[in-house]
C-alpha positions as CSV (number, residue, x, y, z in Angstrom):
1,M,0.0,0.0,0.0
2,R,1.3,3.4,-1.0
3,F,0.3,6.3,1.3
4,L,0.8,9.9,0.5
5,L,0.5,12.6,3.2
6,Y,0.5,16.1,2.0
7,N,-0.3,19.5,3.5
8,I,-1.2,21.3,0.3
9,R,-1.9,24.8,1.9
10,Y,-5.2,25.1,0.1
11,A,-3.2,24.9,-3.2
12,T,-2.3,28.6,-2.6
13,G,1.4,27.9,-3.5
14,H,4.6,28.9,-1.8
15,K,7.4,31.4,-2.2
16,G,7.5,33.1,-5.6
17,R,4.7,35.6,-5.8
18,Y,2.9,34.3,-2.7
19,H,3.8,37.4,-0.6
20,L,3.1,39.9,-3.4
21,P,1.9,42.6,-3.4
22,V,1.6,42.2,0.4
23,P,2.7,39.5,2.8
24,Y,0.5,36.4,2.6
25,A,-1.5,37.8,-0.4
26,G,-1.3,34.3,-2.0
27,F,-3.6,33.0,0.7
28,F,-6.5,34.9,-1.0
29,K,-5.7,34.2,-4.6
30,H,-7.4,31.7,-6.9
31,T,-5.8,28.2,-6.8
32,Q,-6.7,26.3,-9.9
33,D,-3.3,26.5,-11.6
34,N,-1.4,25.2,-8.5
35,L,-4.0,22.5,-7.9
36,D,-3.5,21.2,-11.4
37,Q,0.2,20.8,-10.6
38,I,-0.6,19.1,-7.3
39,I,-2.9,16.7,-9.2
40,A,-0.2,16.0,-11.8
41,F,2.2,15.2,-9.0
42,I,-0.2,12.9,-7.2
43,K,-0.9,11.1,-10.5
44,S,2.8,10.5,-11.0
45,I,3.3,8.6,-7.8
46,D,-0.1,6.8,-7.9
47,P,-0.8,6.4,-4.1
48,D,-3.5,4.0,-2.9
49,V,-4.5,6.3,0.0
50,I,-4.0,10.0,0.4
51,G,-4.1,12.1,3.5
52,L,-4.6,15.8,2.6
53,L,-4.3,18.7,5.1
54,E,-5.4,22.2,4.4
55,V,-7.9,21.6,1.6
56,D,-10.3,24.2,0.3
57,S,-13.7,22.6,0.3
58,G,-15.6,25.3,-1.6
59,S,-14.5,28.9,-1.2
60,Y,-14.1,31.5,-3.9
61,R,-10.4,30.5,-4.1
62,S,-11.2,27.1,-5.6
63,G,-14.1,28.4,-7.7
64,K,-16.7,27.0,-5.2
65,S,-15.4,23.5,-5.8
66,C,-14.0,21.1,-3.2
67,Q,-10.3,20.5,-4.0
68,A,-10.4,17.0,-2.5
69,G,-13.4,16.2,-4.6
70,T,-11.7,17.5,-7.7
71,I,-8.6,15.4,-7.1
72,A,-10.8,12.3,-6.4
73,E,-12.9,12.8,-9.6
74,R,-9.8,13.2,-11.8
75,L,-7.8,10.4,-10.4
76,G,-10.4,7.9,-9.3
77,Y,-10.5,8.1,-5.5
78,T,-13.3,8.1,-2.9
79,P,-13.1,11.3,-0.9
80,I,-13.8,11.8,2.8
81,V,-13.7,15.6,3.6
82,E,-14.7,17.7,6.6
83,T,-14.0,21.1,8.0
84,K,-11.1,21.1,10.5
85,Y,-12.9,23.4,13.0
86,A,-15.5,22.4,15.5
87,D,-19.2,23.4,14.8
88,H,-19.3,26.0,17.5
89,S,-16.0,27.6,16.4
90,L,-15.8,31.2,15.3
91,A,-13.9,30.0,12.2
92,C,-17.0,28.2,11.0
93,R,-18.8,31.6,10.7
94,V,-16.0,33.2,8.6
95,P,-16.6,32.7,4.8
96,V,-13.2,31.5,3.7
97,L,-12.2,29.8,7.0
98,R,-15.3,27.6,7.1
99,M,-14.2,26.0,3.9
100,Q,-10.8,25.0,5.2
101,S,-10.8,21.2,5.6
102,N,-8.8,18.0,5.8
103,A,-9.4,14.9,3.7
104,L,-8.8,11.2,3.3
105,L,-8.9,9.8,-0.2
106,T,-8.7,6.1,-1.1
107,K,-9.0,3.7,-4.0
108,E,-10.0,1.0,-1.5
109,N,-13.4,0.2,-0.2
110,V,-14.2,2.3,2.9
111,L,-16.0,0.1,5.5
112,H,-16.7,3.0,7.9
113,H,-15.6,6.5,8.5
114,S,-16.2,9.0,11.3
115,F,-15.2,12.5,12.4
116,H,-13.9,13.3,15.9
117,Y,-13.1,16.6,17.4
118,F,-10.5,17.4,20.0
119,D,-11.7,19.4,23.0
120,E,-8.9,22.0,22.7
121,G,-7.2,24.0,20.0
122,I,-8.6,25.7,16.9
123,K,-7.8,22.9,14.5
124,R,-9.7,20.0,16.1
125,L,-10.7,17.5,13.4
126,V,-9.7,13.8,13.4
127,I,-10.7,11.8,10.4
128,Q,-11.0,8.1,11.0
129,G,-11.4,5.8,8.0
130,E,-11.6,2.0,8.2
131,L,-10.5,0.0,5.2
132,E,-10.4,-3.7,5.0
133,K,-7.1,-4.3,6.8
134,V,-6.1,-0.9,8.1
135,V,-7.6,2.0,10.0
136,F,-6.4,5.5,9.1
137,F,-6.4,8.6,11.2
138,I,-5.8,12.1,9.6
139,V,-4.9,14.9,12.0
140,H,-3.7,18.5,12.1
141,L,-2.6,19.4,15.6
142,S,-2.6,22.7,17.4
143,L,0.1,25.4,17.2
144,K,0.1,25.5,21.0
145,Y,2.3,23.0,22.8
146,R,-0.2,22.4,25.7
147,H,-3.1,21.9,23.3
148,R,-1.0,19.5,21.3
149,Q,-0.3,17.4,24.3
150,N,-4.0,17.2,25.3
151,Q,-4.9,16.4,21.7
152,L,-2.3,13.5,21.7
153,E,-3.9,12.1,24.8
154,R,-7.3,12.1,23.1
155,L,-5.8,10.6,20.0
156,H,-4.3,7.8,22.1
157,H,-7.8,6.9,23.4
158,L,-9.1,6.7,19.8
159,V,-6.2,4.5,18.7
160,K,-6.4,2.1,21.6
161,N,-10.1,1.3,20.7
162,V,-9.1,0.1,17.3
163,T,-8.4,-3.6,16.7
164,K,-6.9,-3.4,13.2
165,P,-3.5,-2.1,12.4
166,V,-3.4,1.7,12.4
167,I,-1.8,4.4,10.3
168,I,-1.8,8.0,11.5
169,G,-0.9,10.8,9.1
170,G,-0.8,14.4,10.0
171,D,0.8,17.8,10.5
172,F,1.7,17.5,14.2
173,N,3.2,21.0,14.4
174,T,5.9,19.6,16.7
175,F,8.0,22.8,16.9
176,W,9.9,21.4,19.9
177,G,11.0,18.4,17.8
178,S,10.0,14.8,17.4
179,R,10.6,14.2,21.2
180,E,7.1,15.7,21.7
181,L,5.8,12.4,20.4
182,E,7.9,10.1,22.6
183,L,5.2,9.5,25.3
184,F,2.5,9.1,22.6
185,L,4.5,6.5,20.7
186,A,5.4,4.6,23.9
187,A,1.7,4.5,25.0
188,T,0.3,3.5,21.6
189,G,3.2,1.2,20.4
190,L,3.2,3.1,17.1
191,Q,6.3,3.6,15.1
192,N,7.6,6.6,13.1
193,A,7.9,5.7,9.4
194,N,10.5,8.5,9.1
195,T,13.3,6.6,10.9
196,T,16.1,9.0,9.7
197,S,14.2,12.2,10.7
198,I,14.1,13.7,7.3
199,P,12.6,17.3,7.6
200,S,9.6,18.3,5.5
201,H,9.1,22.0,6.3
202,P,9.5,24.5,4.8
203,S,9.6,22.8,1.4
204,H,12.1,25.2,-0.1
205,S,14.7,24.6,2.7
206,P,13.5,21.8,5.0
207,R,14.6,22.0,8.6
208,R,11.6,20.9,10.6
209,Q,10.1,17.4,11.1
210,I,6.5,18.3,11.8
211,D,4.7,16.1,9.3
212,F,4.5,12.4,10.4
213,I,3.3,9.0,9.3
214,L,3.0,6.7,12.3
215,H,2.1,3.0,12.0
216,S,1.4,-0.1,14.0
217,H,4.1,-2.8,14.4
218,E,2.1,-5.1,12.2
219,L,3.0,-2.9,9.2
220,Q,6.4,-2.9,7.6
221,V,7.7,0.2,5.8
222,T,9.4,-0.8,2.6
223,N,10.0,2.7,1.2
224,F,9.8,6.2,2.7
225,Q,10.7,9.4,1.0
226,I,10.1,13.2,1.1
227,P,10.6,14.4,-2.5
228,D,11.7,17.9,-3.4
229,I,8.3,19.2,-4.3
230,R,7.6,22.9,-3.7
231,L,3.9,23.3,-4.5
232,S,3.1,24.1,-0.8
233,D,5.1,25.2,2.2
234,H,5.2,21.6,3.2
235,A,6.9,18.8,1.2
236,P,4.9,15.6,0.7
237,L,5.6,12.3,2.5
238,I,5.4,9.1,0.5
239,C,5.3,5.8,2.4
240,D,5.0,2.2,1.1
241,L,3.8,-0.3,3.7
242,N,3.1,-4.0,3.8
243,L,1.0,-5.9,6.3
244,I,3.3,-8.4,8.0
245,D,2.2,-12.0,7.8
246,S,2.2,-13.1,11.5
247,D,2.9,-16.7,10.5
248,S,5.8,-16.2,8.2
249,G,7.1,-12.8,9.4
250,S,7.2,-11.4,5.9
251,G,5.0,-8.8,4.1
């Protein structure tokens, strides 16, 4: 199974003219050209499952179209999309912000999916998608350290109630480094697919490891890479995993 994790920054781009004529002006510009490039990249690596963070689900920037839905339609995926803010959040009442979402796309049959929301932080959504052999969680954690730790505690409770192997993909915003995840990994038994701590942010000169793919011990990573793709401020993570045969010990 090939899994792609990508924070696409609403397909608003990165560097270049992003900060012209004023800082962060690119955040408000139309996104179709950059989305087309992102779709071409996704097509080139042909993932089975995609975790997308920072997806525009229908604002004027994307021409009132859901970016995840556009990707799914063009490339043959089933999309699961939801706003990343809780229903009572102020962000859900602001025109552009209320269309800011995360998504899980897959070519496999989805047996069940659900949306959970953390109790703290602005970005609260957890997407849970159950496939035949694996359960995926897609998350985007808070910018505040205390909130992140509380969110990880809640995520631990969600993971421990799952009986199938688990894959978590997300932007964890671990500005203090990967050591922020040590207790979470110890409690869940999950492993970091990025064993050599390759940074993914910012994409033009990576120096932070804040995007993570975590997986159960029943899954074996056969390939992990962070290609030099600069269509967002985050570089994409590509991970190939096999389910280990408990009888033979091979994938």
